C-alpha positions as CSV (number, residue, x, y, z in Angstrom):
1,M,122.9,83.8,91.2
2,I,119.2,85.1,91.7
3,L,121.0,87.5,94.5
4,A,123.4,88.9,92.5
5,V,121.3,89.4,89.0
6,L,119.2,91.3,92.0
7,Q,121.9,93.3,93.1
8,R,123.6,93.9,90.2
9,R,120.4,94.3,87.8
10,A,117.6,95.2,90.4
11,G,119.6,97.8,92.9
12,L,118.9,95.7,95.7
13,E,121.7,96.0,98.2
14,L,121.6,92.5,99.4
15,A,125.5,91.8,100.0
16,Q,125.4,92.5,103.6
17,R,122.3,90.6,104.3
18,D,121.4,86.9,105.5
19,V,118.9,85.4,103.1
20,F,117.1,82.3,103.9
21,V,114.7,80.9,100.9
22,N,112.4,78.0,102.3
23,V,110.5,75.7,100.3
24,T,106.9,74.7,101.4
25,G,107.9,71.0,102.8
26,G,111.3,70.5,102.3
27,L,111.4,70.5,98.6
28,T,114.5,71.1,96.7
29,L,113.5,73.0,93.6
30,L,115.0,72.3,90.6
31,E,112.7,74.4,88.4
32,P,114.0,77.2,86.6
33,G,110.4,78.4,86.4
34,A,110.7,79.3,90.3
35,D,113.1,82.1,89.6
36,L,111.1,85.0,89.0
37,A,109.1,84.2,92.4
38,V,112.1,83.2,94.5
39,A,113.6,86.7,93.1
40,A,109.9,89.0,94.2
41,A,109.8,87.0,97.4
42,V,113.4,88.0,98.4
43,A,113.1,91.8,97.1
44,S,109.7,92.3,98.5
45,S,111.4,90.9,102.1
46,A,114.4,93.7,101.5
47,L,112.2,96.0,100.3
48,G,109.8,95.7,103.2
49,R,107.1,95.4,101.1
50,S,103.9,93.1,100.6
51,L,103.9,90.9,96.8
52,P,99.7,91.6,95.4
53,D,97.6,89.6,96.9
54,A,96.4,86.3,94.2
55,C,99.4,87.5,92.1
56,V,101.5,84.4,90.5
57,V,105.0,85.0,89.4
58,L,106.8,82.5,87.0
59,G,109.9,82.7,84.8
60,E,113.6,82.2,84.8
61,I,115.9,84.7,85.5
62,G,119.3,85.0,83.6
63,L,122.2,86.7,84.5
64,T,122.3,89.9,82.7
65,G,118.6,90.3,84.4
66,E,116.7,89.3,81.5
67,I,113.2,86.4,81.8
68,R,113.1,83.6,80.4
69,G,110.2,81.6,79.2
70,V,109.4,78.2,80.8
71,A,107.8,75.2,79.8
72,R,103.9,74.6,79.2
73,T,103.4,78.4,81.0
74,A,99.2,78.8,79.4
75,A,99.1,74.8,81.6
76,R,100.5,77.0,84.5
77,L,98.1,79.8,84.1
78,R,95.2,77.7,83.7
79,E,95.8,75.8,87.0
80,A,96.5,79.3,88.7
81,S,93.1,80.7,87.7
82,R,91.7,77.8,88.5
83,L,93.1,77.9,92.3
84,G,92.0,81.3,92.5
85,F,94.4,83.1,91.3
86,S,93.6,86.5,89.3
87,R,97.0,87.6,88.5
88,A,99.8,87.1,86.5
89,V,103.5,88.1,85.8
90,V,104.9,86.2,83.5
91,P,107.9,86.4,80.5
92,R,107.3,87.9,77.4
93,E,106.3,86.2,74.4
94,S,105.4,83.4,76.7
95,G,101.9,82.1,75.3
96,S,99.6,83.0,78.0
97,T,96.9,84.0,76.0
98,G,93.3,82.2,76.3
99,V,94.1,82.5,80.1
100,D,91.5,83.4,83.0
101,L,93.8,86.1,84.4
102,E,95.6,89.5,84.0
103,V,98.2,88.6,82.5
104,R,101.2,91.1,82.9
105,E,104.8,89.8,80.4
106,V,108.0,91.2,80.9
107,A,111.3,91.0,79.3
108,E,113.4,92.1,82.6
109,L,114.0,91.6,86.3
110,A,113.7,95.1,86.8
111,A,110.2,95.5,84.9
112,A,108.9,92.2,87.1
113,L,109.7,94.0,90.3
114,D,108.3,97.8,89.2
115,D,104.9,96.1,88.2
116,L,105.1,93.4,91.4
117,L,105.9,96.7,93.9
118,P,105.0,99.8,91.9
119,D,105.8,101.7,95.2
120,A,109.1,100.2,96.6
121,P,112.0,102.7,96.6
122,R,115.2,101.1,95.1
123,P,118.6,102.8,94.2
124,C,119.6,103.4,91.0
125,Q,119.9,100.3,88.6
126,I,124.1,99.6,88.0
127,G,124.5,99.2,83.8
């Protein structure tokens, strides 16, 4: 589903590519909050651009490309700060105030990718 939304809402041509996602330790991702991080990693690879250092990314992606909130966002960001992250991209209105990070709130997948990969060329988005 993430690949389909990346293609339709962010203009990335992925249909002819093999895409593999590996999670450290062989864990299975059941957490919808990892959607945006997976999408960012796939886009980074497809565009040949690195994601910013020390940046944490979280959010659930809907079929129309909207970024949905996840549970305990503020607690997740406090932990990310404790682990040395300095920047975060999170869903809009996620209650991320009061954390020691530069926080960018986004509502759409395309906006998140523009923030994370600002100079990456992408084809025009489809409706």
